N, C-alpha and C positions, 0 to 999 in steps of 0.2 A: 584640487578636486578629483584627482585620479585615485587617491587613497580610498574613498568610499566606494568607488566603482570596483577597485581591485578586491576589497573586502566583500562586496556584494557578489562578485564573480566567484570567489572562493566559497562563500556561503551557498550560492546556487549550485555549484558543483558537488559540494558535500551533501547538500539536501537531495540532489538528484541521485547520488550514490545510495543514500539512505532509502529513498523510495525504490530504487532498483533492488536492493537487498530485501526490502519488504516484498516486492513482487516475486523474487525467487523463492522466498519462504512460502508464499501463498501458492506458487505452482506446485511445490512439494505437498502442501496441504490438499490441493485439488487432486493430486495423484492418490494421496492417502484416502480421501473420501471416495474416490472412484473405486479403489481396491475394496473398501468396506462395502460399497454397493454391490460389487461382484459376488460377495459372500452372503447376500440376502436373497431369499426366494423372490422370484419375479412378482412384484406387487407395486402398489402405490408408494410404499416405503422405499423400495429399490429405485423407482423412477425419480423420487424426490432426492435421493442421495446422488444419483447421476446428474440431475439438474443442478444440485448444489456444487458438485465437482465442476461442471461446465461453467457455472457462474464465477466460481473462484478462479478458474483458468482465464476467463475473459477479463475479470478485474486485474489479474496479474499481468497478462499480456499488455493490456491498455496502460496500466501503471508503469510498466517497464519501458514501453516505447515512449510514452510522454516524458518520463524522467530523463531518458538518455537523449532525447531530441529537443524537447522544449524546455524542461526545467534546467537542463544543462546550460542553456543560453539565457536563462532567467526571463523566459517569454511570459508575458502577461496571461495569455490564454492557457498556456501549459500550467501555470501556477494555479489558476482557479479550477481547471479540469481535474488535475491530480489531487488537489485538496478535497474536492467534492467526492471523487470516485473512491479514493483510498479511505477517506473518513467514513463514507457510507459503509464500506466493507468491514472496517474494523470496529465501528460502533456496534454493528449487529453482532459481530463475533464476541465482543466484550459482554454485551447484554445477554445473549442467548447461550453462550458456551462458557466463558470464564466466570462470570458472576454466580451462576448456579453450581459451579464446581465440576463441570463435566470434563474439564481439562485442568491439570495442575498449573499453578501459576508459572512455574518454570518447566518447560519452555514456552508456555502459553503467552507470557508477556513479551516474548521476543518480537513478534509482529507489531504489537502496539508501540513498543519502544522505538522501532525503526519508523513507524508512521509518525509518531510525535516528533522525533528527531528531524525527519524529512520536512514535516510541516513547519517546525520552528525555523529551520535553516532557510527554507525557500521563502518563508515570510520575512525573515530578516533581509534576505537579498532583495526581495520584491519591494519592500518598503524603503530600503536604503537608496535604491536607484530612483524610485518615484519621488523622493523628497528633493532631488537635485534641482 
């Protein structure tokens, strides 16, 4: 019985690392959006760019903290929170930025790759332990 738990533990940790990498990429994106906003004349467009940078930073900090504290331990609440938060952030990015072609697929797919990897690994860990 310890083998599934060990595999679940490894999957949880690698999933947490994937989510943490996702978070770091999105902190970098938040900084880039903020810098873009600084070069726009004061207006509603600038305000929305700053708001978007803020939202990205908040998603990133929350995702990072949850990954390294809760997902790392294969916590049930952490699993659902990060799955929801990171999915919400990246689905919007894919729909509104990647699909219309405002960003090239590479490096644009880097975030979604780490999101899907983190989701797959934490799901594997979550379901493996829950089946025992």
